[in-house]
MDAnalysis code that builds the backbone (N, CA, C; Angstrom):
import MDAnalysis as mda
import numpy as np

u = mda.Universe.empty(660, n_residues=220, atom_resindex=np.repeat(np.arange(220), 3), trajectory=True)
u.add_TopologyAttr("name", ["N", "CA", "C"] * 220)
u.add_TopologyAttr("resid", np.arange(1, 221))
u.add_TopologyAttr("resname", ["MET", "GLU", "ALA", "ALA", "THR", "THR", "VAL", "ARG", "ARG", "GLU", "CYS", "ARG", "LYS", "CYS", "ALA", "ALA", "ASP", "ALA", "GLY", "GLN", "ALA", "LEU", "VAL", "CYS", "PRO", "ARG", "CYS", "HIS", "ALA", "VAL", "GLN", "PRO", "LEU", "ALA", "PRO", "GLY", "ALA", "ASP", "LEU", "PHE", "ALA", "VAL", "LEU", "GLY", "LEU", "PRO", "ARG", "GLY", "LEU", "VAL", "LEU", "ASP", "ALA", "ALA", "ASP", "LEU", "GLU", "ARG", "ARG", "TYR", "LEU", "ALA", "ALA", "SER", "ARG", "ALA", "VAL", "HIS", "PRO", "ASP", "ARG", "HIS", "GLN", "THR", "ALA", "SER", "ASP", "THR", "ASP", "ARG", "GLU", "LEU", "SER", "LEU", "ALA", "ALA", "SER", "ALA", "ALA", "VAL", "ASN", "ARG", "ALA", "TYR", "ARG", "THR", "LEU", "ARG", "ASP", "PRO", "VAL", "ALA", "ARG", "GLY", "ARG", "TYR", "TRP", "LEU", "GLU", "LEU", "HIS", "GLY", "THR", "ASP", "LEU", "ALA", "ALA", "GLY", "GLY", "PRO", "SER", "VAL", "PRO", "ALA", "ASP", "LEU", "ALA", "ALA", "ASP", "VAL", "PHE", "ASP", "THR", "GLN", "GLU", "LYS", "LEU", "GLU", "GLU", "LEU", "HIS", "GLY", "ALA", "THR", "ASP", "ALA", "GLY", "GLU", "ARG", "SER", "ALA", "LEU", "ARG", "HIS", "HIS", "VAL", "LYS", "GLY", "LEU", "ARG", "ASP", "ARG", "LEU", "ALA", "ALA", "ARG", "VAL", "ALA", "GLY", "LEU", "ARG", "ASP", "GLY", "LEU", "ALA", "ALA", "ALA", "TYR", "ALA", "GLU", "ARG", "GLU", "PRO", "ALA", "LEU", "ASP", "ASP", "LEU", "ARG", "ARG", "ARG", "LEU", "ALA", "GLU", "ILE", "ALA", "TYR", "LEU", "GLY", "THR", "LEU", "LEU", "GLY", "ASP", "ILE", "ASP", "GLU", "ALA", "ILE", "GLU", "GLU", "GLY", "SER", "ASP", "GLY", "THR", "ASP", "ARG", "ARG", "HIS"])
u.atoms.positions = np.array([
    [206.064, 249.555, 42.681],
    [205.994, 249.546, 41.225],
    [207.415, 249.306, 40.652],
    [207.386, 248.403, 39.638],
    [208.673, 248.005, 39.038],
    [209.107, 249.030, 37.984],
    [210.183, 249.549, 38.101],
    [210.670, 250.648, 37.170],
    [211.209, 249.945, 35.970],
    [211.154, 250.696, 34.820],
    [211.675, 250.102, 33.515],
    [213.213, 250.009, 33.726],
    [213.738, 248.970, 33.143],
    [215.251, 248.752, 33.293],
    [215.967, 249.630, 32.263],
    [217.021, 250.298, 32.716],
    [217.790, 251.236, 32.008],
    [218.950, 250.352, 31.430],
    [219.015, 250.323, 30.080],
    [220.051, 249.541, 29.487],
    [220.728, 250.318, 28.408],
    [222.085, 250.306, 28.343],
    [222.819, 251.067, 27.353],
    [222.691, 250.269, 26.011],
    [222.275, 251.015, 24.977],
    [222.137, 250.396, 23.596],
    [222.411, 251.410, 22.672],
    [223.431, 251.152, 21.840],
    [224.008, 252.157, 20.846],
    [222.980, 252.296, 19.667],
    [222.810, 253.614, 19.245],
    [222.067, 253.941, 18.092],
    [222.662, 253.189, 16.859],
    [221.815, 252.728, 16.105],
    [222.312, 251.945, 14.853],
    [223.027, 252.809, 13.828],
    [222.805, 254.186, 14.015],
    [223.443, 255.069, 12.983],
    [224.521, 255.850, 13.543],
    [224.291, 256.543, 14.761],
    [225.330, 257.449, 15.217],
    [225.991, 256.871, 16.512],
    [225.667, 255.757, 17.017],
    [226.281, 255.077, 18.097],
    [226.149, 255.820, 19.517],
    [225.268, 256.790, 19.501],
    [224.923, 257.425, 20.787],
    [224.115, 256.397, 21.646],
    [223.974, 256.663, 22.936],
    [223.206, 255.805, 23.806],
    [221.757, 256.045, 23.552],
    [221.052, 255.061, 22.955],
    [219.646, 255.200, 22.744],
    [218.799, 254.468, 23.745],
    [219.370, 253.729, 24.669],
    [218.680, 253.038, 25.720],
    [217.554, 252.256, 25.067],
    [216.342, 252.335, 25.578],
    [215.213, 251.592, 25.000],
    [214.322, 252.564, 24.228],
    [214.795, 253.652, 23.989],
    [213.977, 254.663, 23.107],
    [213.711, 254.160, 21.643],
    [212.613, 254.538, 21.169],
    [212.205, 254.158, 19.862],
    [212.997, 254.953, 18.792],
    [213.349, 256.187, 19.222],
    [214.056, 257.149, 18.344],
    [215.275, 257.659, 18.988],
    [216.448, 257.622, 18.391],
    [217.720, 258.094, 18.948],
    [217.577, 259.581, 19.323],
    [217.916, 259.896, 20.572],
    [217.767, 261.280, 21.070],
    [218.780, 262.195, 20.329],
    [219.877, 261.698, 19.730],
    [220.768, 262.479, 18.986],
    [220.493, 262.725, 17.526],
    [220.374, 261.668, 16.836],
    [220.090, 261.813, 15.342],
    [218.661, 261.526, 14.925],
    [217.933, 261.050, 15.828],
    [216.443, 260.867, 15.530],
    [216.151, 259.673, 14.635],
    [217.109, 258.766, 14.498],
    [216.784, 257.527, 13.681],
    [216.022, 256.585, 14.453],
    [214.982, 255.947, 13.818],
    [214.135, 254.986, 14.388],
    [215.023, 253.722, 14.743],
    [214.838, 253.209, 16.001],
    [215.654, 252.104, 16.382],
    [214.853, 250.814, 16.428],
    [215.451, 249.646, 16.199],
    [214.743, 248.475, 16.437],
    [214.204, 248.344, 17.923],
    [213.084, 247.679, 18.047],
    [212.525, 247.467, 19.349],
    [213.612, 246.775, 20.153],
    [213.752, 247.283, 21.419],
    [214.808, 246.671, 22.319],
    [214.425, 245.299, 22.692],
    [215.352, 244.363, 22.740],
    [215.084, 242.959, 23.009],
    [214.359, 242.859, 24.319],
    [213.200, 242.142, 24.414],
    [212.469, 241.929, 25.562],
    [211.670, 243.081, 26.018],
    [211.546, 244.121, 25.252],
    [210.805, 245.400, 25.544],
    [209.264, 245.028, 25.659],
    [208.631, 245.348, 26.829],
    [207.238, 245.074, 26.937],
    [206.551, 246.414, 26.516],
    [205.222, 246.422, 26.673],
    [204.443, 247.531, 26.135],
    [204.557, 248.725, 26.954],
    [204.889, 248.521, 28.271],
    [205.202, 249.770, 29.120],
    [206.477, 250.450, 28.648],
    [207.549, 249.606, 28.238],
    [208.750, 250.190, 27.849],
    [208.610, 250.835, 26.548],
    [207.736, 250.366, 25.567],
    [207.497, 250.985, 24.319],
    [207.168, 252.415, 24.474],
    [206.464, 252.728, 25.518],
    [205.961, 254.117, 25.761],
    [206.790, 254.745, 26.748],
    [207.866, 254.116, 27.220],
    [208.831, 254.746, 28.250],
    [208.174, 254.785, 29.594],
    [207.221, 253.934, 29.925],
    [206.563, 253.897, 31.294],
    [207.180, 252.916, 32.189],
    [207.188, 253.153, 33.479],
    [207.513, 252.115, 34.386],
    [206.428, 251.029, 34.388],
    [206.818, 249.784, 34.648],
    [205.932, 248.702, 34.650],
    [205.030, 248.694, 35.930],
    [203.772, 248.799, 35.741],
    [202.848, 248.879, 36.862],
    [201.397, 249.014, 36.401],
    [200.510, 248.644, 37.247],
    [199.009, 248.696, 36.901],
    [198.521, 250.120, 36.967],
    [199.046, 250.896, 37.748],
    [198.617, 252.260, 37.971],
    [199.277, 253.243, 36.916],
    [198.372, 253.878, 36.138],
    [198.934, 254.775, 35.084],
    [198.192, 256.033, 35.136],
    [198.860, 257.181, 34.881],
    [198.204, 258.430, 34.713],
    [197.728, 258.618, 33.294],
    [196.431, 258.760, 33.052],
    [195.938, 258.757, 31.749],
    [196.445, 259.944, 30.874],
    [196.646, 261.118, 31.563],
    [197.099, 262.253, 30.737],
    [198.573, 261.957, 30.324],
    [199.423, 261.468, 31.289],
    [200.755, 261.122, 30.912],
    [200.843, 260.088, 29.783],
    [200.005, 259.033, 29.854],
    [199.949, 258.007, 28.882],
    [199.558, 258.575, 27.451],
    [198.625, 259.489, 27.504],
    [198.230, 260.189, 26.266],
    [199.369, 261.003, 25.621],
    [200.111, 261.716, 26.476],
    [201.240, 262.572, 26.004],
    [202.319, 261.712, 25.447],
    [202.600, 260.615, 26.180],
    [203.646, 259.783, 25.652],
    [203.358, 259.055, 24.353],
    [202.063, 258.667, 24.182],
    [201.516, 258.125, 23.027],
    [201.673, 258.991, 21.838],
    [201.193, 260.225, 22.018],
    [201.186, 261.196, 20.906],
    [202.618, 261.528, 20.451],
    [203.507, 261.707, 21.434],
    [204.948, 262.091, 21.121],
    [205.572, 260.842, 20.452],
    [205.340, 259.702, 20.883],
    [206.048, 258.544, 20.148],
    [205.408, 258.315, 18.886],
    [204.089, 258.489, 18.707],
    [203.357, 258.159, 17.435],
    [203.917, 259.232, 16.423],
    [204.032, 260.481, 16.763],
    [204.630, 261.424, 15.824],
    [206.050, 261.122, 15.475],
    [206.857, 260.681, 16.401],
    [208.249, 260.451, 16.163],
    [208.437, 259.218, 15.176],
    [207.593, 258.224, 15.191],
    [207.893, 257.011, 14.471],
    [206.914, 256.832, 13.273],
    [205.990, 257.763, 13.193],
    [204.948, 257.546, 12.061],
    [205.492, 257.454, 10.734],
    [205.118, 256.394, 9.970],
    [205.622, 256.100, 8.611],
    [205.677, 257.317, 7.697],
    [204.766, 258.299, 7.916],
    [204.685, 259.474, 7.013],
    [206.009, 260.325, 7.115],
    [206.564, 260.288, 8.331],
    [207.852, 261.078, 8.564],
    [209.119, 260.392, 7.868],
    [208.934, 259.112, 7.433],
    [210.008, 258.350, 6.937],
    [209.847, 257.804, 5.560],
    [208.998, 258.533, 4.764],
    [208.591, 258.057, 3.369],
    [209.835, 258.069, 2.486],
    [210.743, 259.017, 2.677],
    [211.933, 259.161, 1.780],
    [213.140, 258.522, 2.368],
    [212.984, 257.845, 3.507],
    [214.208, 257.271, 4.053],
    [214.548, 255.857, 3.383],
    [215.493, 255.203, 3.953],
    [215.924, 253.869, 3.422],
    [214.838, 252.857, 3.631],
    [214.974, 251.742, 2.966],
    [214.008, 250.586, 3.201],
    [214.112, 250.210, 4.682],
    [215.202, 250.158, 5.282],
    [215.436, 249.688, 6.661],
    [214.686, 250.743, 7.570],
    [214.888, 252.050, 7.362],
    [214.190, 253.096, 8.163],
    [212.685, 252.899, 8.011],
    [212.262, 252.745, 6.824],
    [210.812, 252.570, 6.648],
    [210.165, 251.285, 7.350],
    [210.890, 250.198, 7.260],
    [210.504, 248.967, 7.943],
    [210.467, 249.142, 9.500],
    [211.553, 249.821, 10.015],
    [211.563, 250.071, 11.410],
    [210.516, 250.964, 11.864],
    [210.196, 251.993, 11.039],
    [209.120, 252.996, 11.345],
    [207.757, 252.228, 11.470],
    [207.495, 251.298, 10.495],
    [206.231, 250.602, 10.580],
    [206.114, 249.747, 11.785],
    [207.269, 248.966, 12.093],
    [207.247, 248.144, 13.326],
    [207.101, 248.946, 14.585],
    [207.797, 250.075, 14.743],
    [207.671, 250.849, 15.830],
    [206.247, 251.526, 15.977],
    [205.683, 251.950, 14.835],
    [204.346, 252.514, 14.918],
    [203.357, 251.526, 15.348],
    [203.485, 250.325, 14.847],
    [202.496, 249.203, 15.267],
    [202.652, 248.986, 16.777],
    [203.890, 248.906, 17.297],
    [204.136, 248.617, 18.623],
    [203.545, 249.773, 19.587],
    [203.708, 251.052, 19.119],
    [203.173, 252.136, 19.798],
    [201.753, 252.107, 19.906],
    [200.987, 251.789, 18.756],
    [199.579, 251.767, 18.725],
    [199.023, 250.572, 19.651],
    [199.779, 249.447, 19.586],
    [199.276, 248.309, 20.453],
    [199.448, 248.677, 21.941],
    [200.557, 249.262, 22.215],
    [200.839, 249.667, 23.588],
    [199.747, 250.519, 24.145],
    [199.343, 251.570, 23.342],
    [198.374, 252.573, 23.780],
    [197.021, 251.904, 23.975],
    [196.618, 251.119, 22.854],
    [195.307, 250.421, 22.952],
    [195.204, 249.566, 24.208],
    [196.271, 248.862, 24.543],
    [196.258, 247.911, 25.653],
    [196.348, 248.680, 26.985],
    [197.197, 249.602, 27.107],
    [197.505, 250.175, 28.479],
    [196.305, 251.256, 28.833],
    [195.767, 251.847, 27.876],
    [194.773, 252.859, 28.315],
    [193.410, 252.202, 28.939],
    [193.210, 250.906, 28.632],
    [192.091, 250.274, 29.116],
    [192.386, 249.427, 30.273],
    [191.663, 249.651, 31.433],
    [191.995, 248.861, 32.653],
    [191.946, 247.380, 32.495],
    [190.911, 246.871, 31.771],
    [190.756, 245.499, 31.600],
    [191.836, 244.956, 30.725],
    [192.113, 245.525, 29.588],
    [193.195, 245.035, 28.671],
    [194.542, 245.213, 29.380],
    [194.814, 246.206, 30.263],
    [196.050, 246.354, 30.912],
    [196.140, 245.244, 31.909],
    [195.067, 244.823, 32.643],
    [195.150, 243.812, 33.690],
    [195.402, 242.378, 33.011],
    [194.777, 242.235, 31.782],
    [194.976, 240.931, 31.050],
    [196.549, 240.861, 30.679],
    [196.973, 242.072, 30.193],
    [198.472, 242.055, 29.800],
    [199.381, 241.767, 30.942],
    [198.910, 242.330, 32.119],
    [199.692, 242.164, 33.406],
    [199.852, 240.639, 33.627],
    [198.654, 239.912, 33.518],
    [198.688, 238.542, 33.750],
    [199.637, 237.770, 32.829],
    [199.554, 238.299, 31.488],
    [200.469, 237.726, 30.477],
    [201.977, 237.850, 30.819],
    [202.208, 239.033, 31.305],
    [203.631, 239.343, 31.752],
    [204.141, 238.494, 32.795],
    [203.178, 238.024, 33.652],
    [203.445, 237.184, 34.839],
    [203.243, 235.733, 34.603],
    [203.092, 235.351, 33.277],
    [202.878, 233.931, 32.985],
    [201.633, 233.257, 33.297],
    [200.633, 233.942, 33.291],
    [199.349, 233.371, 33.633],
    [198.272, 233.939, 32.683],
    [197.070, 233.298, 32.696],
    [196.067, 233.850, 31.787],
    [194.672, 233.519, 32.439],
    [193.578, 234.014, 31.822],
    [192.304, 233.953, 32.355],
    [191.767, 232.501, 32.584],
    [192.305, 231.595, 31.827],
    [191.815, 230.168, 31.868],
    [192.453, 229.367, 32.957],
    [193.490, 230.015, 33.621],
    [194.256, 229.188, 34.573],
    [193.462, 228.709, 35.708],
    [192.483, 229.406, 36.064],
    [191.540, 228.946, 37.272],
    [190.314, 228.241, 36.853],
    [190.164, 228.078, 35.450],
    [188.924, 227.354, 35.015],
    [187.739, 228.249, 35.030],
    [186.715, 228.075, 34.179],
    [185.546, 228.961, 34.164],
    [184.677, 228.676, 35.356],
    [184.068, 229.660, 35.917],
    [183.103, 229.503, 36.933],
    [182.235, 230.620, 36.966],
    [180.987, 230.474, 37.550],
    [179.975, 231.486, 37.680],
    [179.926, 231.878, 39.081],
    [180.175, 233.108, 39.470],
    [180.159, 233.619, 40.819],
    [178.768, 233.276, 41.510],
    [178.839, 232.793, 42.741],
    [177.631, 232.319, 43.453],
    [176.525, 233.435, 43.379],
    [176.911, 234.680, 43.632],
    [175.868, 235.653, 43.722],
    [175.324, 236.046, 42.416],
    [175.936, 235.634, 41.314],
    [175.471, 235.859, 39.971],
    [174.769, 234.697, 39.355],
    [174.835, 233.540, 39.950],
    [174.316, 232.290, 39.283],
    [172.887, 232.417, 38.953],
    [172.031, 232.935, 39.792],
    [170.657, 232.978, 39.484],
    [170.352, 233.755, 38.269],
    [170.924, 234.978, 38.116],
    [170.746, 235.744, 36.878],
    [171.289, 235.107, 35.702],
    [172.480, 234.481, 35.817],
    [173.102, 233.829, 34.606],
    [172.169, 232.679, 34.164],
    [171.696, 231.778, 35.111],
    [170.874, 230.704, 34.668],
    [169.571, 231.181, 34.153],
    [169.005, 232.204, 34.730],
    [167.682, 232.799, 34.288],
    [167.885, 233.320, 32.834],
    [169.058, 234.015, 32.665],
    [169.226, 234.622, 31.315],
    [169.393, 233.462, 30.281],
    [170.213, 232.429, 30.586],
    [170.354, 231.387, 29.624],
    [169.005, 230.656, 29.312],
    [168.219, 230.453, 30.317],
    [166.937, 229.850, 30.176],
    [165.992, 230.655, 29.258],
    [166.049, 231.977, 29.506],
    [165.141, 232.919, 28.757],
    [165.629, 233.095, 27.283],
    [167.006, 232.972, 27.152],
    [167.507, 233.054, 25.747],
    [167.043, 231.847, 24.926],
    [167.139, 230.631, 25.552],
    [166.557, 229.512, 24.839],
    [165.082, 229.688, 24.564],
    [164.307, 230.138, 25.449],
    [162.929, 230.278, 25.163],
    [162.694, 231.368, 24.099],
    [163.463, 232.430, 24.059],
    [163.366, 233.339, 23.073],
    [163.682, 232.788, 21.697],
    [164.707, 232.098, 21.554],
    [165.102, 231.500, 20.292],
    [164.057, 230.559, 19.830],
    [163.250, 229.956, 20.743],
    [162.302, 228.954, 20.313],
    [160.916, 229.508, 20.125],
    [160.596, 230.672, 20.648],
    [159.357, 231.190, 20.651],
    [158.776, 231.518, 19.233],
    [157.565, 231.378, 18.925],
    [156.993, 231.682, 17.660],
    [155.868, 232.664, 17.713],
    [155.236, 232.777, 18.889],
    [154.215, 233.737, 19.043],
    [154.792, 235.123, 19.319],
    [154.241, 236.089, 18.589],
    [154.765, 237.520, 18.647],
    [154.658, 238.048, 20.100],
    [153.529, 237.878, 20.695],
    [153.325, 238.276, 22.043],
    [154.308, 237.687, 23.083],
    [154.512, 236.418, 22.907],
    [155.440, 235.734, 23.800],
    [156.872, 236.278, 23.614],
    [157.220, 236.512, 22.302],
    [158.552, 236.997, 21.995],
    [158.741, 238.330, 22.588],
    [157.726, 239.249, 22.523],
    [157.849, 240.508, 23.046],
    [158.036, 240.483, 24.665],
    [157.242, 239.631, 25.279],
    [157.395, 239.528, 26.735],
    [158.861, 239.009, 27.095],
    [159.251, 238.039, 26.419],
    [160.584, 237.542, 26.645],
    [161.752, 238.524, 26.365],
    [161.660, 239.264, 25.290],
    [162.561, 240.295, 25.081],
    [162.596, 241.319, 26.065],
    [161.505, 241.712, 26.653],
    [161.412, 242.699, 27.717],
    [162.115, 242.200, 28.996],
    [161.834, 240.857, 29.331],
    [162.450, 240.268, 30.383],
    [163.958, 240.181, 30.273],
    [164.357, 239.821, 29.060],
    [165.816, 239.610, 28.804],
    [166.503, 240.948, 28.860],
    [165.856, 241.973, 28.303],
    [166.518, 243.335, 28.458],
    [166.758, 243.704, 29.888],
    [165.738, 243.408, 30.766],
    [166.028, 243.707, 32.119],
    [167.226, 242.995, 32.744],
    [167.377, 241.770, 32.377],
    [168.421, 240.909, 32.855],
    [169.782, 241.581, 32.341],
    [169.674, 242.019, 31.002],
    [170.984, 242.603, 30.407],
    [171.303, 243.848, 31.049],
    [170.404, 244.654, 31.503],
    [170.670, 245.898, 32.253],
    [171.360, 245.614, 33.628],
    [170.974, 244.603, 34.212],
    [171.505, 244.214, 35.516],
    [172.968, 243.668, 35.364],
    [173.132, 242.923, 34.287],
    [174.459, 242.338, 34.014],
    [175.468, 243.479, 33.580],
    [174.978, 244.330, 32.758],
    [175.768, 245.479, 32.189],
    [176.190, 246.371, 33.331],
    [175.295, 246.481, 34.310],
    [175.670, 247.361, 35.542],
    [176.673, 246.644, 36.396],
    [176.609, 245.375, 36.417],
    [177.693, 244.580, 37.161],
    [179.004, 244.669, 36.483],
    [179.061, 244.593, 35.167],
    [180.317, 244.777, 34.421],
    [180.876, 246.171, 34.614],
    [180.122, 247.217, 34.611],
    [180.536, 248.548, 34.933],
    [181.109, 248.674, 36.335],
    [180.418, 248.061, 37.265],
    [181.009, 248.049, 38.605],
    [182.314, 247.307, 38.669],
    [182.458, 246.193, 38.020],
    [183.639, 245.438, 38.015],
    [184.853, 246.209, 37.420],
    [184.574, 246.960, 36.321],
    [185.550, 247.810, 35.734],
    [186.013, 248.888, 36.725],
    [185.009, 249.627, 37.348],
    [185.487, 250.542, 38.248],
    [186.211, 250.005, 39.431],
    [185.789, 248.764, 39.823],
    [186.543, 248.086, 40.932],
    [187.983, 247.825, 40.573],
    [188.157, 247.567, 39.322],
    [189.512, 247.273, 38.885],
    [190.415, 248.546, 39.013],
    [189.891, 249.698, 38.599],
    [190.631, 250.915, 38.723],
    [190.960, 251.211, 40.159],
    [190.006, 250.963, 41.009],
    [190.097, 251.278, 42.456],
    [191.112, 250.377, 43.008],
    [191.095, 249.084, 42.619],
    [192.133, 248.056, 43.082],
    [193.537, 248.421, 42.639],
    [193.642, 248.922, 41.415],
    [194.952, 249.373, 40.915],
    [195.509, 250.496, 41.705],
    [194.605, 251.493, 42.042],
    [195.016, 252.720, 42.644],
    [195.389, 252.411, 44.214],
    [194.757, 251.518, 44.800],
    [194.946, 251.187, 46.215],
    [196.191, 250.337, 46.382],
    [196.352, 249.251, 45.463],
    [197.425, 248.429, 45.625],
    [197.365, 247.517, 44.315],
    [198.518, 246.842, 43.969],
    [198.472, 245.950, 42.899],
    [197.771, 244.594, 43.423],
    [196.606, 244.232, 42.804],
    [195.981, 243.000, 43.438],
    [196.856, 241.783, 43.189],
    [196.701, 240.802, 44.053],
    [197.288, 239.481, 43.755],
    [196.888, 238.946, 42.420],
    [197.671, 238.050, 41.849],
    [197.433, 237.555, 40.515],
    [196.128, 236.812, 40.452],
    [195.883, 236.063, 41.572],
    [194.660, 235.195, 41.614],
    [193.406, 236.135, 41.720],
    [193.495, 237.160, 42.507],
    [192.353, 238.065, 42.535],
    [192.090, 238.759, 41.170],
    [193.231, 239.190, 40.600],
    [193.154, 239.921, 39.285],
    [192.591, 239.019, 38.236],
    [192.997, 237.731, 38.248],
    [192.437, 236.857, 37.287],
    [191.027, 236.620, 37.470],
    [190.589, 236.443, 38.780],
    [189.135, 236.261, 39.064],
    [188.342, 237.466, 38.579],
    [188.697, 238.658, 38.832],
    [187.971, 239.880, 38.360],
    [187.838, 239.864, 36.836],
    [189.013, 239.697, 36.230],
    [188.993, 239.691, 34.759],
    [188.282, 238.642, 34.063],
    [188.328, 237.431, 34.703],
    [187.522, 236.367, 34.133],
    [186.028, 236.595, 34.213],
    [185.605, 237.215, 35.331],
    [184.180, 237.441, 35.423],
    [183.777, 238.448, 34.422],
    [184.632, 239.507, 34.210],
    [184.296, 240.515, 33.151],
    [184.207, 239.875, 31.797],
    [185.153, 238.971, 31.498],
    [185.203, 238.379, 30.174],
    [183.940, 237.471, 30.023],
    [183.568, 236.719, 31.049],
    [182.397, 235.807, 30.965],
    [181.132, 236.697, 30.758],
    [180.958, 237.702, 31.584],
    [179.831, 238.533, 31.388],
    [179.728, 239.283, 30.069],
    [180.952, 239.644, 29.513],
    [181.059, 240.260, 28.260],
    [180.415, 239.386, 27.117],
    [180.858, 238.069, 27.277],
    [180.369, 237.058, 26.258],
    [178.842, 236.805, 26.397],
    [178.418, 236.811, 27.657],
    [176.943, 236.553, 27.864],
    [176.162, 237.881, 27.361],
    [176.625, 239.080, 27.587],
    [176.042, 240.252, 27.066],
    [175.871, 240.264, 25.528],
    [176.985, 239.740, 24.957],
    [176.919, 239.602, 23.437],
    [175.821, 238.605, 22.963],
    [175.660, 237.584, 23.718],
    [174.638, 236.580, 23.371],
    [173.241, 237.269, 23.494],
    [173.154, 238.011, 24.540],
    [171.803, 238.656, 24.873],
    [171.535, 239.725, 23.763],
    [172.477, 240.459, 23.398],
    [172.293, 241.527, 22.315],
    [171.875, 240.804, 20.987],
    [172.528, 239.677, 20.661],
    [172.152, 238.944, 19.509],
    [170.731, 238.451, 19.544],
    [170.374, 237.877, 20.687],
    [168.956, 237.354, 20.858],
    [167.940, 238.495, 20.748],
    [168.264, 239.560, 21.360],
    [167.237, 240.689, 21.385],
    [167.096, 241.226, 19.848],
    [168.161, 241.302, 19.199],
    [168.124, 241.690, 17.775],
    [167.231, 240.670, 16.943],
    [167.442, 239.433, 17.110],
    [166.700, 238.444, 16.477],
    [165.286, 238.461, 16.820],
    [165.091, 238.658, 18.229],
    [163.769, 238.658, 18.656],
    [162.842, 239.992, 18.228],
    [163.637, 240.963, 17.678],
    [162.889, 242.181, 17.224],
    [162.028, 241.988, 16.039],
    [162.445, 240.980, 15.139],
    [161.527, 240.779, 13.959],
    [161.218, 239.317, 13.737],
    [161.538, 238.496, 14.803],
    [161.205, 237.044, 14.703],
    [162.005, 236.300, 13.802],
    [163.166, 236.882, 13.438],
    [164.160, 236.149, 12.507],
    [165.231, 235.572, 13.319],
    [165.567, 234.342, 13.084],
    [166.747, 233.778, 13.711],
    [167.907, 233.800, 12.738],
    [168.998, 234.650, 13.056],
    [170.088, 234.844, 12.175],
    [171.266, 233.918, 12.558],
    [171.021, 232.904, 13.385],
    [172.136, 232.078, 13.719],
    [172.544, 231.180, 12.643],
    [171.771, 230.872, 11.598],
    [171.963, 229.912, 10.608],
    [172.015, 230.714, 9.153],
])
């Protein structure tokens, strides 16, 4: 695991060594974000895919309290602006790092790649369900008979349950892969791309089921 880099950086007010801290340890003045600071550094974490959830929560709460704009309402304009920027960074870091999928996507970003790098693809063992789902969604959109719509909705719901279970398994697999070892970027991208693909498909299914519940097409 790559440790956070320790850099001497003087506090903008008292000149004490603030390092990458958001708040000076001596005078408690909010500091500008350190140049090149990533979301791990914002919360004082070493850079890595494995995180302790309780430690992340503690760091987030402590940082949030320290930089919250309510604590700096009577400070200078500069202090208030820095407080707002630091608070936004803390919230973004927490939202991203607490979720294994968002953390993995950010990890790819840090390493100069993204989900689109390998191009979209449907896993071979999932192709039958995906194509069946797409076919049934089209039939559901075009169905006018109430009985037919009901049967199609029931079938699509079954497909949705299988796909949702697959997403849950993929998410659990991510956490296991992080704990065992940091996966290669290609493997991580493949896992995350499949989760993203299925997430979009599940959204389409939910929309179609809602439309099919009363026979109204809300796409237009």
